[in-house]
DONUTOR-110379 format. One line per field, with one value per atom (N, C-alpha, C, O): residue in one letter; chain; z, y, x; residue number from 0; atom name. Coordinates in steps of 0.1 Angstrom, whole numbers. Example, Ala and Ser with C-alpha at 12.3 -4.5 7.8 and 13.67 -1.06 7.14 Angstrom:
DONUTOR-110379
vexse <- c(A,A,A,A,S,S,S,S)
zado <- c(A,A,A,A,A,A,A,A)
Z <- c(78,78,78,85,71,71,79,80)
Y <- c(-57,-45,-33,-33,-22,-11,0,11)
X <- c(132,123,132,142,128,137,129,134)
drenke <- c(0,0,0,0,1,1,1,1)
seke <- c(N,CA,C,O,N,CA,C,O)
end
This chain:
DONUTOR-110379
vexse <- c(M,M,M,M,I,I,I,I,L,L,L,L,E,E,E,E,I,I,I,I,N,N,N,N,N,N,N,N,L,L,L,L,R,R,R,R,K,K,K,K,G,G,G,G,Y,Y,Y,Y,G,G,G,G,V,V,V,V,S,S,S,S,G,G,G,G,S,S,S,S,A,A,A,A,G,G,G,G,Y,Y,Y,Y,R,R,R,R,E,E,E,E,I,I,I,I,L,L,L,L,S,S,S,S,G,G,G,G,L,L,L,L,D,D,D,D,L,L,L,L,T,T,T,T,V,V,V,V,R,R,R,R,P,P,P,P,G,G,G,G,Q,Q,Q,Q,S,S,S,S,I,I,I,I,A,A,A,A,I,I,I,I,T,T,T,T,G,G,G,G,P,P,P,P,S,S,S,S,G,G,G,G,S,S,S,S,G,G,G,G,K,K,K,K,T,T,T,T,T,T,T,T,L,L,L,L,L,L,L,L,N,N,N,N,L,L,L,L,I,I,I,I,A,A,A,A,A,A,A,A,L,L,L,L,D,D,D,D,S,S,S,S,P,P,P,P,D,D,D,D,E,E,E,E,G,G,G,G,I,I,I,I,I,I,I,I,S,S,S,S,Y,Y,Y,Y,K,K,K,K,G,G,G,G,L,L,L,L,T,T,T,T,V,V,V,V,N,N,N,N,N,N,N,N,L,L,L,L,N,N,N,N,Q,Q,Q,Q,N,N,N,N,E,E,E,E,L,L,L,L,D,D,D,D,E,E,E,E,Y,Y,Y,Y,R,R,R,R,N,N,N,N,R,R,R,R,S,S,S,S,I,I,I,I,G,G,G,G,M,M,M,M,V,V,V,V,F,F,F,F,Q,Q,Q,Q,L,L,L,L,H,H,H,H,H,H,H,H,L,L,L,L,L,L,L,L,P,P,P,P,Q,Q,Q,Q,F,F,F,F,T,T,T,T,L,L,L,L,L,L,L,L,E,E,E,E,N,N,N,N,V,V,V,V,L,L,L,L,L,L,L,L,P,P,P,P,T,T,T,T,L,L,L,L,P,P,P,P,L,L,L,L,R,R,R,R,D,D,D,D,Q,Q,Q,Q,K,K,K,K,Q,Q,Q,Q,R,R,R,R,E,E,E,E,V,V,V,V,A,A,A,A,R,R,R,R,D,D,D,D,R,R,R,R,A,A,A,A,E,E,E,E,Q,Q,Q,Q,L,L,L,L,L,L,L,L,H,H,H,H,R,R,R,R,M,M,M,M,G,G,G,G,V,V,V,V,W,W,W,W,E,E,E,E,V,V,V,V,R,R,R,R,N,N,N,N,Q,Q,Q,Q,R,R,R,R,P,P,P,P,A,A,A,A,E,E,E,E,L,L,L,L,S,S,S,S,G,G,G,G,G,G,G,G,E,E,E,E,C,C,C,C,Q,Q,Q,Q,R,R,R,R,T,T,T,T,A,A,A,A,V,V,V,V,A,A,A,A,R,R,R,R,A,A,A,A,L,L,L,L,I,I,I,I,N,N,N,N,N,N,N,N,P,P,P,P,D,D,D,D,L,L,L,L,L,L,L,L,L,L,L,L,A,A,A,A,D,D,D,D,E,E,E,E,P,P,P,P,T,T,T,T,G,G,G,G,A,A,A,A,L,L,L,L,D,D,D,D,Q,Q,Q,Q,D,D,D,D,N,N,N,N,A,A,A,A,T,T,T,T,L,L,L,L,M,M,M,M,A,A,A,A,Q,Q,Q,Q,L,L,L,L,L,L,L,L,A,A,A,A,E,E,E,E,I,I,I,I,S,S,S,S,Q,Q,Q,Q,T,T,T,T,D,D,D,D,G,G,G,G,K,K,K,K,A,A,A,A,V,V,V,V,I,I,I,I,L,L,L,L,V,V,V,V,T,T,T,T,H,H,H,H,S,S,S,S,V,V,V,V,D,D,D,D,L,L,L,L,A,A,A,A,G,G,G,G,Q,Q,Q,Q,M,M,M,M,D,D,D,D,A,A,A,A,V,V,V,V,Y,Y,Y,Y,H,H,H,H,L,L,L,L,D,D,D,D,R,R,R,R,G,G,G,G,I,I,I,I,L,L,L,L,V,V,V,V,A,A,A,A,D,D,D,D,N,N,N,N,Q,Q,Q,Q,T,T,T,T,K,K,K,K)
zado <- c(A,A,A,A,A,A,A,A,A,A,A,A,A,A,A,A,A,A,A,A,A,A,A,A,A,A,A,A,A,A,A,A,A,A,A,A,A,A,A,A,A,A,A,A,A,A,A,A,A,A,A,A,A,A,A,A,A,A,A,A,A,A,A,A,A,A,A,A,A,A,A,A,A,A,A,A,A,A,A,A,A,A,A,A,A,A,A,A,A,A,A,A,A,A,A,A,A,A,A,A,A,A,A,A,A,A,A,A,A,A,A,A,A,A,A,A,A,A,A,A,A,A,A,A,A,A,A,A,A,A,A,A,A,A,A,A,A,A,A,A,A,A,A,A,A,A,A,A,A,A,A,A,A,A,A,A,A,A,A,A,A,A,A,A,A,A,A,A,A,A,A,A,A,A,A,A,A,A,A,A,A,A,A,A,A,A,A,A,A,A,A,A,A,A,A,A,A,A,A,A,A,A,A,A,A,A,A,A,A,A,A,A,A,A,A,A,A,A,A,A,A,A,A,A,A,A,A,A,A,A,A,A,A,A,A,A,A,A,A,A,A,A,A,A,A,A,A,A,A,A,A,A,A,A,A,A,A,A,A,A,A,A,A,A,A,A,A,A,A,A,A,A,A,A,A,A,A,A,A,A,A,A,A,A,A,A,A,A,A,A,A,A,A,A,A,A,A,A,A,A,A,A,A,A,A,A,A,A,A,A,A,A,A,A,A,A,A,A,A,A,A,A,A,A,A,A,A,A,A,A,A,A,A,A,A,A,A,A,A,A,A,A,A,A,A,A,A,A,A,A,A,A,A,A,A,A,A,A,A,A,A,A,A,A,A,A,A,A,A,A,A,A,A,A,A,A,A,A,A,A,A,A,A,A,A,A,A,A,A,A,A,A,A,A,A,A,A,A,A,A,A,A,A,A,A,A,A,A,A,A,A,A,A,A,A,A,A,A,A,A,A,A,A,A,A,A,A,A,A,A,A,A,A,A,A,A,A,A,A,A,A,A,A,A,A,A,A,A,A,A,A,A,A,A,A,A,A,A,A,A,A,A,A,A,A,A,A,A,A,A,A,A,A,A,A,A,A,A,A,A,A,A,A,A,A,A,A,A,A,A,A,A,A,A,A,A,A,A,A,A,A,A,A,A,A,A,A,A,A,A,A,A,A,A,A,A,A,A,A,A,A,A,A,A,A,A,A,A,A,A,A,A,A,A,A,A,A,A,A,A,A,A,A,A,A,A,A,A,A,A,A,A,A,A,A,A,A,A,A,A,A,A,A,A,A,A,A,A,A,A,A,A,A,A,A,A,A,A,A,A,A,A,A,A,A,A,A,A,A,A,A,A,A,A,A,A,A,A,A,A,A,A,A,A,A,A,A,A,A,A,A,A,A,A,A,A,A,A,A,A,A,A,A,A,A,A,A,A,A,A,A,A,A,A,A,A,A,A,A,A,A,A,A,A,A,A,A,A,A,A,A,A,A,A,A,A,A,A,A,A,A,A,A,A,A,A,A,A,A,A,A,A,A,A,A,A,A,A,A,A,A,A,A,A,A,A,A,A,A,A,A,A,A,A,A,A,A,A,A,A,A,A,A,A,A,A,A,A,A,A,A,A,A,A,A,A,A,A,A,A,A,A,A,A,A,A,A,A,A,A,A,A,A,A,A,A,A,A,A,A,A,A,A,A,A,A,A,A,A,A,A,A,A,A,A,A,A,A,A,A,A,A,A,A,A,A,A,A,A,A,A,A,A,A,A,A,A,A,A,A,A,A,A,A,A,A,A,A,A,A,A,A,A,A,A,A,A,A,A,A,A,A,A,A,A,A,A,A,A,A,A,A,A,A,A,A,A,A,A,A,A,A,A,A,A,A,A,A,A,A,A,A,A,A,A,A,A,A,A,A,A,A,A,A,A,A,A,A,A,A,A,A,A,A,A,A,A,A,A,A,A,A,A,A,A,A,A,A,A,A,A,A,A,A,A,A,A,A,A,A,A,A,A,A,A,A,A,A,A,A,A,A,A,A,A,A,A,A,A,A,A,A,A,A,A,A,A,A,A,A,A,A,A,A,A,A,A,A,A,A,A,A,A,A)
Z <- c(398,398,400,407,394,396,408,415,411,422,428,422,441,449,461,469,462,473,480,475,493,502,514,521,515,526,529,541,519,520,526,521,537,543,545,549,542,544,547,541,558,561,565,567,567,571,583,584,592,605,616,613,628,639,639,640,638,638,651,662,648,659,662,670,657,659,650,639,653,644,630,620,630,617,609,598,614,606,594,594,583,570,564,560,563,557,541,536,534,520,513,504,518,512,523,535,520,531,528,526,529,527,512,508,505,490,487,493,476,471,456,449,451,437,433,441,422,417,402,395,399,385,380,386,367,361,353,349,350,341,327,322,321,308,309,298,320,321,323,330,317,318,325,322,335,344,345,347,343,345,358,360,366,378,376,375,377,376,389,399,390,402,404,397,412,413,420,427,418,425,440,446,447,461,466,478,456,460,464,469,462,466,455,458,443,432,433,432,435,436,448,448,459,472,469,474,462,459,451,454,441,433,442,441,451,460,469,473,473,482,475,480,462,454,451,451,449,447,459,459,471,484,486,493,481,485,497,503,501,513,519,513,532,539,542,546,541,544,559,567,564,578,581,592,572,573,559,549,558,546,540,546,529,523,509,501,505,490,487,492,478,475,460,451,457,444,441,447,432,429,442,443,451,463,474,485,471,481,487,480,501,507,508,515,500,498,511,514,520,532,543,554,540,549,545,552,534,529,538,543,539,545,535,524,540,531,519,508,520,508,498,486,503,495,488,477,496,490,479,468,480,470,457,446,459,448,441,429,449,444,435,424,440,433,420,410,421,409,399,387,402,393,389,378,399,397,391,384,394,389,382,384,373,366,368,369,370,372,362,358,358,349,356,360,357,363,353,342,358,350,343,332,351,346,345,353,334,331,341,342,349,359,353,360,341,335,341,344,343,349,338,327,340,329,324,313,332,329,320,315,319,312,298,297,289,276,278,289,268,269,272,280,264,266,281,287,286,299,310,320,307,316,317,327,305,304,312,318,311,318,333,339,338,353,362,371,359,369,368,376,358,357,363,363,370,376,386,388,394,404,398,405,385,378,378,374,382,383,372,368,368,358,344,340,338,325,314,306,315,305,307,298,320,323,318,313,320,316,300,295,293,279,274,265,281,278,281,273,292,295,285,281,280,270,257,250,253,241,243,234,255,257,257,251,262,262,248,244,239,225,218,210,221,215,220,212,233,238,232,229,230,224,210,205,203,189,189,182,198,199,203,198,212,216,206,208,195,185,188,183,197,201,199,205,191,189,183,187,174,167,176,173,187,196,209,220,209,221,228,241,221,227,231,235,229,234,248,253,254,268,268,258,279,280,276,269,280,277,262,257,254,239,232,220,239,233,237,246,230,233,245,250,251,262,259,267,247,242,241,245,236,235,249,251,258,271,278,286,277,283,278,285,265,259,264,266,266,272,286,291,294,307,307,317,297,296,294,300,285,282,295,298,303,316,325,332,326,334,330,339,318,312,312,308,314,312,319,314,332,339,337,345,327,323,334,337,341,352,347,335,355,352,354,349,361,365,362,367,354,351,358,355,365,372,365,364,362,355,361,363,366,373,364,362,358,349,338,336,331,321,309,303,307,296,300,292,314,319,314,314,310,306,291,286,284,269,261,266,249,240,235,237,227,223,215,217,205,197,205,203,213,221,232,235,237,246,239,245,227,219,217,219,214,212,225,224,236,249,252,257,250,253,245,250,232,223,228,228,232,237,249,250,259,271,269,275,260,256,249,252,241,234,243,242,253,263,270,273,274,280,271,274,259,250,244,242,240,233,242,240,252,261,273,280,275,286,300,310,300,312,318,311,331,338,339,343,336,336,345,343,354,363,361,364,356,355,361,362,366,371,361,356,359,348,350,355,345,343,329,326,320,306,303,305,298,293,282,281,273,261,265,260,274,279,286,284,295,303,294,296,283,274,266,260,266,259,268,263,281,290,290,286,296,296,306,304,317,327,333,333,337,343,356,358,366,380,384,379,392,397,412,419,417,431,438,436,446,452,467,471,475,489,494,504,488,493,489,492,480,474,459,454,452,438,433,437,424,418,403,396,399,385,376,378,365,354,346,342,344,336,322,315,317,303,301,290,311,309,299,296,293,282,287,280)
Y <- c(-104,-95,-103,-113,-98,-105,-99,-105,-85,-79,-69,-61,-70,-61,-56,-63,-42,-36,-27,-19,-29,-22,-15,-22,-2,6,4,2,5,2,15,26,12,23,19,8,29,27,40,50,40,51,48,36,57,55,63,75,58,64,57,47,63,58,65,77,56,62,71,66,83,92,101,111,99,108,119,119,129,141,138,144,127,124,114,111,109,99,106,117,98,103,92,82,95,85,87,98,76,76,73,79,62,57,58,53,64,68,62,69,48,42,40,42,36,34,22,12,24,13,11,21,-1,-3,-17,-27,-19,-32,-33,-23,-45,-47,-60,-70,-59,-71,-78,-72,-91,-98,-90,-87,-88,-82,-67,-61,-61,-46,-40,-46,-29,-22,-8,-1,-5,6,14,8,27,36,44,49,45,54,65,62,77,89,96,93,106,113,118,113,128,134,124,115,126,118,119,130,108,107,106,106,104,103,89,87,79,66,56,45,59,50,37,26,39,27,19,7,26,19,11,-1,15,7,-5,-16,-4,-16,-26,-38,-21,-30,-37,-49,-31,-37,-48,-59,-45,-55,-67,-78,-64,-75,-82,-91,-78,-84,-82,-90,-71,-68,-59,-57,-54,-46,-50,-56,-46,-50,-37,-27,-37,-26,-24,-34,-12,-10,-15,-20,-12,-17,-20,-16,-27,-29,-43,-51,-46,-60,-59,-50,-67,-69,-83,-93,-85,-98,-101,-93,-112,-117,-129,-140,-128,-140,-145,-157,-136,-141,-145,-148,-145,-149,-136,-128,-135,-124,-125,-133,-116,-117,-114,-121,-105,-101,-112,-110,-123,-134,-146,-156,-145,-157,-159,-150,-172,-175,-173,-170,-175,-172,-180,-175,-193,-202,-198,-197,-194,-190,-176,-174,-168,-155,-157,-150,-166,-168,-174,-169,-182,-188,-177,-176,-168,-157,-148,-144,-144,-135,-141,-134,-154,-161,-165,-164,-168,-174,-165,-166,-157,-149,-136,-130,-130,-116,-115,-124,-106,-102,-88,-80,-84,-70,-65,-72,-52,-45,-32,-25,-29,-17,-7,-9,6,16,12,14,6,0,-15,-21,-20,-34,-44,-55,-42,-51,-65,-75,-65,-78,-80,-71,-93,-97,-96,-102,-88,-85,-97,-97,-107,-119,-129,-138,-127,-137,-131,-119,-140,-136,-132,-134,-126,-122,-135,-134,-145,-158,-163,-167,-163,-168,-159,-164,-146,-137,-139,-139,-142,-145,-158,-159,-167,-180,-180,-190,-170,-170,-173,-181,-168,-171,-185,-190,-193,-207,-216,-229,-211,-220,-229,-240,-225,-235,-247,-257,-247,-259,-271,-269,-282,-294,-304,-313,-304,-314,-310,-299,-320,-317,-312,-303,-318,-314,-299,-292,-296,-282,-272,-261,-276,-268,-266,-256,-277,-276,-267,-259,-268,-259,-244,-235,-242,-229,-223,-211,-231,-226,-223,-213,-231,-228,-215,-207,-213,-200,-188,-178,-190,-179,-176,-164,-186,-183,-176,-167,-180,-173,-158,-150,-156,-142,-134,-122,-139,-131,-128,-117,-137,-134,-123,-113,-124,-114,-100,-90,-100,-87,-81,-70,-88,-83,-84,-76,-93,-94,-108,-112,-116,-130,-130,-139,-121,-122,-119,-122,-112,-109,-117,-112,-128,-135,-140,-142,-142,-147,-136,-139,-124,-113,-109,-112,-102,-97,-83,-75,-79,-66,-54,-45,-54,-43,-41,-30,-51,-50,-45,-44,-42,-39,-25,-19,-21,-8,-9,-20,3,3,-3,-10,0,-5,-20,-27,-26,-41,-47,-57,-41,-46,-46,-55,-34,-33,-43,-48,-45,-55,-69,-77,-72,-84,-86,-96,-74,-75,-78,-84,-73,-77,-92,-98,-97,-112,-119,-129,-115,-122,-121,-131,-110,-108,-117,-121,-121,-129,-144,-152,-148,-162,-172,-183,-169,-179,-177,-182,-169,-167,-162,-168,-151,-145,-139,-135,-137,-131,-116,-108,-111,-97,-92,-98,-81,-75,-61,-53,-59,-46,-39,-45,-27,-20,-6,2,-4,9,18,15,28,37,30,32,21,12,20,14,32,40,51,59,52,63,65,76,54,54,53,50,54,51,64,74,64,75,74,64,84,85,73,68,69,58,45,38,42,30,31,21,43,45,42,36,46,44,29,24,22,7,0,-9,5,-1,1,-8,13,16,7,1,5,-4,-18,-25,-23,-36,-39,-50,-30,-32,-33,-41,-24,-24,-37,-43,-42,-55,-66,-75,-67,-77,-78,-89,-67,-67,-71,-80,-65,-67,-81,-87,-86,-98,-110,-121,-109,-120,-121,-131,-111,-111,-109,-112,-103,-100,-87,-78,-87,-74,-67,-73,-54,-46,-34,-26,-32,-20,-13,-19,-1,6,20,26,24,38,46,40,58,65,80,85,88,102,106,117,96,98,98,89,110,111,102,96,101,92,77,70,73,59,57,47,66,64,64,56,71,72,59,57,50,37,27,16,30,21,22,33,12,13,23,30,25,35,42,36,54,62,67,73,66,71,80,78,90,99,97,97,95,92,106,113,109,123,121,116,126,126,112,110,102,88,80,68,86,78,80,89,70,70,78,75,87,95,91,93,87,83,95,106,93,104,104,93,115,116,112,110,111,107,92,89,84,70,64,69,53,47,40,34)
X <- c(-44,-33,-20,-20,-10,3,10,18,8,14,4,-3,3,-5,3,9,3,11,1,-7,0,-9,-2,5,-5,0,14,19,23,37,44,42,51,58,73,76,82,96,103,100,111,119,133,136,141,155,158,154,166,169,160,154,161,153,140,139,129,116,113,115,108,105,116,114,128,139,139,132,147,148,154,151,162,169,161,165,150,142,136,130,137,131,122,127,110,100,101,100,103,105,91,87,85,73,62,65,51,41,27,18,27,14,10,-1,20,19,11,12,2,-6,-3,-1,-3,-1,-6,-4,-13,-17,-12,-12,-7,-2,-8,-7,-13,-18,-8,2,-10,-1,-1,-11,11,12,11,11,9,8,22,30,24,37,34,25,42,40,53,64,53,64,62,51,72,72,82,94,77,86,87,79,95,97,111,120,114,127,136,132,149,159,157,154,158,156,141,139,132,118,114,103,123,120,117,112,120,117,125,119,138,146,143,143,140,136,124,124,114,102,106,101,114,118,126,124,135,142,133,135,122,112,105,103,101,94,103,98,116,125,130,138,125,129,144,150,149,163,164,174,152,150,137,128,135,122,114,120,101,93,92,93,89,86,72,69,63,49,44,50,32,25,28,36,21,21,25,20,34,38,33,39,24,18,21,17,27,30,22,24,12,4,-3,-4,-6,-13,-4,-8,9,19,25,30,25,30,46,51,52,67,74,84,69,76,74,78,67,66,74,74,82,89,102,108,105,118,130,127,142,153,154,156,151,151,140,142,128,117,121,117,127,131,141,140,151,161,154,157,144,137,128,128,122,114,123,119,134,143,149,150,151,158,148,151,136,126,114,109,110,98,100,91,111,114,127,136,128,140,143,134,156,160,170,179,167,176,179,171,192,197,202,203,204,209,223,225,231,244,242,235,247,244,249,243,259,264,268,266,272,277,291,299,294,307,318,316,328,337,345,350,347,356,348,354,335,327,322,321,319,313,299,293,293,279,270,261,273,265,266,257,278,281,274,268,274,267,252,245,246,231,228,218,237,235,237,234,243,246,235,236,223,212,207,199,212,208,218,216,228,238,233,238,222,217,211,209,208,202,212,224,207,216,212,220,200,195,200,199,206,213,203,206,191,181,176,175,175,172,183,180,195,206,206,210,203,202,191,193,179,168,172,169,179,184,193,192,202,212,204,207,194,186,179,179,174,167,176,173,188,198,202,203,203,207,195,197,183,171,170,168,173,172,183,181,195,206,203,206,197,192,182,183,173,162,167,162,177,183,193,198,196,204,219,227,223,237,243,253,236,240,254,262,257,270,282,293,279,290,289,294,282,279,292,291,303,315,325,336,320,329,326,315,335,333,328,329,321,315,324,319,336,345,347,352,345,347,335,335,324,311,306,311,295,289,280,276,277,268,254,248,249,236,236,227,247,248,249,242,256,257,243,239,236,223,213,205,213,204,207,198,220,224,219,215,219,214,199,194,192,177,176,167,184,184,186,180,196,199,187,184,181,169,157,149,157,146,149,140,162,166,158,155,154,146,131,122,127,113,104,94,108,101,88,87,78,65,66,57,76,77,91,101,92,105,105,96,116,118,130,140,128,139,141,132,153,157,165,177,159,166,173,185,167,174,180,188,176,181,190,195,193,200,214,219,221,234,236,247,224,225,223,217,228,226,211,204,207,193,188,178,197,193,191,181,200,199,188,182,186,175,162,153,160,148,146,135,157,156,152,144,157,154,140,133,135,120,111,102,114,106,107,97,119,121,113,106,113,106,91,83,86,72,68,57,77,74,74,65,83,83,70,65,64,51,40,32,39,28,28,18,40,42,43,37,51,55,45,45,37,28,34,29,47,53,48,45,47,44,58,68,58,70,68,58,77,76,90,100,90,103,102,92,114,115,124,133,120,127,125,115,135,133,129,127,129,127,112,105,107,93,90,80,100,98,96,87,105,104,91,84,87,75,63,53,63,52,50,39,60,58,51,46,49,42,27,22,20,6,1,-10,8,4,16,27,14,25,21,10,29,27,38,50,35,45,46,35,58,60,61,71,51,50,47,37,57,57,53,45,59,58,46,44,37,26,26,32,20,19,7,-4,9,-2,-3,7,-14,-16,-15,-21,-8,-7,-20,-24,-25,-38,-36,-46,-23,-21,-19,-15,-21,-19,-28,-39,-24,-32,-44,-52)
drenke <- c(0,0,0,0,1,1,1,1,2,2,2,2,3,3,3,3,4,4,4,4,5,5,5,5,6,6,6,6,7,7,7,7,8,8,8,8,9,9,9,9,10,10,10,10,11,11,11,11,12,12,12,12,13,13,13,13,14,14,14,14,15,15,15,15,16,16,16,16,17,17,17,17,18,18,18,18,19,19,19,19,20,20,20,20,21,21,21,21,22,22,22,22,23,23,23,23,24,24,24,24,25,25,25,25,26,26,26,26,27,27,27,27,28,28,28,28,29,29,29,29,30,30,30,30,31,31,31,31,32,32,32,32,33,33,33,33,34,34,34,34,35,35,35,35,36,36,36,36,37,37,37,37,38,38,38,38,39,39,39,39,40,40,40,40,41,41,41,41,42,42,42,42,43,43,43,43,44,44,44,44,45,45,45,45,46,46,46,46,47,47,47,47,48,48,48,48,49,49,49,49,50,50,50,50,51,51,51,51,52,52,52,52,53,53,53,53,54,54,54,54,55,55,55,55,56,56,56,56,57,57,57,57,58,58,58,58,59,59,59,59,60,60,60,60,61,61,61,61,62,62,62,62,63,63,63,63,64,64,64,64,65,65,65,65,66,66,66,66,67,67,67,67,68,68,68,68,69,69,69,69,70,70,70,70,71,71,71,71,72,72,72,72,73,73,73,73,74,74,74,74,75,75,75,75,76,76,76,76,77,77,77,77,78,78,78,78,79,79,79,79,80,80,80,80,81,81,81,81,82,82,82,82,83,83,83,83,84,84,84,84,85,85,85,85,86,86,86,86,87,87,87,87,88,88,88,88,89,89,89,89,90,90,90,90,91,91,91,91,92,92,92,92,93,93,93,93,94,94,94,94,95,95,95,95,96,96,96,96,97,97,97,97,98,98,98,98,99,99,99,99,100,100,100,100,101,101,101,101,102,102,102,102,103,103,103,103,104,104,104,104,105,105,105,105,106,106,106,106,107,107,107,107,108,108,108,108,109,109,109,109,110,110,110,110,111,111,111,111,112,112,112,112,113,113,113,113,114,114,114,114,115,115,115,115,116,116,116,116,117,117,117,117,118,118,118,118,119,119,119,119,120,120,120,120,121,121,121,121,122,122,122,122,123,123,123,123,124,124,124,124,125,125,125,125,126,126,126,126,127,127,127,127,128,128,128,128,129,129,129,129,130,130,130,130,131,131,131,131,132,132,132,132,133,133,133,133,134,134,134,134,135,135,135,135,136,136,136,136,137,137,137,137,138,138,138,138,139,139,139,139,140,140,140,140,141,141,141,141,142,142,142,142,143,143,143,143,144,144,144,144,145,145,145,145,146,146,146,146,147,147,147,147,148,148,148,148,149,149,149,149,150,150,150,150,151,151,151,151,152,152,152,152,153,153,153,153,154,154,154,154,155,155,155,155,156,156,156,156,157,157,157,157,158,158,158,158,159,159,159,159,160,160,160,160,161,161,161,161,162,162,162,162,163,163,163,163,164,164,164,164,165,165,165,165,166,166,166,166,167,167,167,167,168,168,168,168,169,169,169,169,170,170,170,170,171,171,171,171,172,172,172,172,173,173,173,173,174,174,174,174,175,175,175,175,176,176,176,176,177,177,177,177,178,178,178,178,179,179,179,179,180,180,180,180,181,181,181,181,182,182,182,182,183,183,183,183,184,184,184,184,185,185,185,185,186,186,186,186,187,187,187,187,188,188,188,188,189,189,189,189,190,190,190,190,191,191,191,191,192,192,192,192,193,193,193,193,194,194,194,194,195,195,195,195,196,196,196,196,197,197,197,197,198,198,198,198,199,199,199,199,200,200,200,200,201,201,201,201,202,202,202,202,203,203,203,203,204,204,204,204,205,205,205,205,206,206,206,206,207,207,207,207,208,208,208,208,209,209,209,209,210,210,210,210,211,211,211,211,212,212,212,212,213,213,213,213,214,214,214,214,215,215,215,215,216,216,216,216,217,217,217,217,218,218,218,218,219,219,219,219,220,220,220,220,221,221,221,221,222,222,222,222,223,223,223,223,224,224,224,224,225,225,225,225,226,226,226,226,227,227,227,227,228,228,228,228,229,229,229,229,230,230,230,230)
seke <- c(N,CA,C,O,N,CA,C,O,N,CA,C,O,N,CA,C,O,N,CA,C,O,N,CA,C,O,N,CA,C,O,N,CA,C,O,N,CA,C,O,N,CA,C,O,N,CA,C,O,N,CA,C,O,N,CA,C,O,N,CA,C,O,N,CA,C,O,N,CA,C,O,N,CA,C,O,N,CA,C,O,N,CA,C,O,N,CA,C,O,N,CA,C,O,N,CA,C,O,N,CA,C,O,N,CA,C,O,N,CA,C,O,N,CA,C,O,N,CA,C,O,N,CA,C,O,N,CA,C,O,N,CA,C,O,N,CA,C,O,N,CA,C,O,N,CA,C,O,N,CA,C,O,N,CA,C,O,N,CA,C,O,N,CA,C,O,N,CA,C,O,N,CA,C,O,N,CA,C,O,N,CA,C,O,N,CA,C,O,N,CA,C,O,N,CA,C,O,N,CA,C,O,N,CA,C,O,N,CA,C,O,N,CA,C,O,N,CA,C,O,N,CA,C,O,N,CA,C,O,N,CA,C,O,N,CA,C,O,N,CA,C,O,N,CA,C,O,N,CA,C,O,N,CA,C,O,N,CA,C,O,N,CA,C,O,N,CA,C,O,N,CA,C,O,N,CA,C,O,N,CA,C,O,N,CA,C,O,N,CA,C,O,N,CA,C,O,N,CA,C,O,N,CA,C,O,N,CA,C,O,N,CA,C,O,N,CA,C,O,N,CA,C,O,N,CA,C,O,N,CA,C,O,N,CA,C,O,N,CA,C,O,N,CA,C,O,N,CA,C,O,N,CA,C,O,N,CA,C,O,N,CA,C,O,N,CA,C,O,N,CA,C,O,N,CA,C,O,N,CA,C,O,N,CA,C,O,N,CA,C,O,N,CA,C,O,N,CA,C,O,N,CA,C,O,N,CA,C,O,N,CA,C,O,N,CA,C,O,N,CA,C,O,N,CA,C,O,N,CA,C,O,N,CA,C,O,N,CA,C,O,N,CA,C,O,N,CA,C,O,N,CA,C,O,N,CA,C,O,N,CA,C,O,N,CA,C,O,N,CA,C,O,N,CA,C,O,N,CA,C,O,N,CA,C,O,N,CA,C,O,N,CA,C,O,N,CA,C,O,N,CA,C,O,N,CA,C,O,N,CA,C,O,N,CA,C,O,N,CA,C,O,N,CA,C,O,N,CA,C,O,N,CA,C,O,N,CA,C,O,N,CA,C,O,N,CA,C,O,N,CA,C,O,N,CA,C,O,N,CA,C,O,N,CA,C,O,N,CA,C,O,N,CA,C,O,N,CA,C,O,N,CA,C,O,N,CA,C,O,N,CA,C,O,N,CA,C,O,N,CA,C,O,N,CA,C,O,N,CA,C,O,N,CA,C,O,N,CA,C,O,N,CA,C,O,N,CA,C,O,N,CA,C,O,N,CA,C,O,N,CA,C,O,N,CA,C,O,N,CA,C,O,N,CA,C,O,N,CA,C,O,N,CA,C,O,N,CA,C,O,N,CA,C,O,N,CA,C,O,N,CA,C,O,N,CA,C,O,N,CA,C,O,N,CA,C,O,N,CA,C,O,N,CA,C,O,N,CA,C,O,N,CA,C,O,N,CA,C,O,N,CA,C,O,N,CA,C,O,N,CA,C,O,N,CA,C,O,N,CA,C,O,N,CA,C,O,N,CA,C,O,N,CA,C,O,N,CA,C,O,N,CA,C,O,N,CA,C,O,N,CA,C,O,N,CA,C,O,N,CA,C,O,N,CA,C,O,N,CA,C,O,N,CA,C,O,N,CA,C,O,N,CA,C,O,N,CA,C,O,N,CA,C,O,N,CA,C,O,N,CA,C,O,N,CA,C,O,N,CA,C,O,N,CA,C,O,N,CA,C,O,N,CA,C,O,N,CA,C,O,N,CA,C,O,N,CA,C,O,N,CA,C,O,N,CA,C,O,N,CA,C,O,N,CA,C,O,N,CA,C,O,N,CA,C,O,N,CA,C,O,N,CA,C,O,N,CA,C,O,N,CA,C,O,N,CA,C,O,N,CA,C,O,N,CA,C,O,N,CA,C,O,N,CA,C,O,N,CA,C,O,N,CA,C,O,N,CA,C,O,N,CA,C,O,N,CA,C,O,N,CA,C,O,N,CA,C,O,N,CA,C,O,N,CA,C,O,N,CA,C,O,N,CA,C,O,N,CA,C,O,N,CA,C,O,N,CA,C,O,N,CA,C,O,N,CA,C,O,N,CA,C,O,N,CA,C,O,N,CA,C,O,N,CA,C,O,N,CA,C,O,N,CA,C,O,N,CA,C,O,N,CA,C,O,N,CA,C,O)
end
């Protein structure tokens, strides 16, 4: 397994107080390399919280998140930085591209820690390949404000993939897109899983997007319930 989550619990407020609200209640999940998973559920059910915990942007109250046998919630700060930068890629509902940089420069941002010239050259080659693949090569030298939402979101996917992570996390990646661009994004994420062998976990309200994934789960009262219609 690439990812194993056991008895994951997370809440907000002071435990035991009247204002305490448990979001995740002993959640379990396993993900294989190359598997794509959609997680659905109403707003406020904890979908984004779960992605943030997997990405080590937040810490669980209880439970274990294991990536390739490594317990993520036991990592020190340097190890966490390496995990976030090299092992996972993240795509958000809004592209979060830096407006002062071109698309190519935005894609290369996660590679800035590289100091070896050869590694930097390899990273630039990969960035160019990804921009071709995402269909935005011709506008690589333009800035986000000059482009469509779909072009910016596909660039955000390229940025998430630049360091060749094994796990891609996507939080409502089609939420700000029109129907045509949402369809393209769904096809792209499915292709990344099937062709590249990446594990993909996405949260979405879109039935169409969820249906492109290998498995669909519904987050219900803090636990994941498998959809009977999964592939």
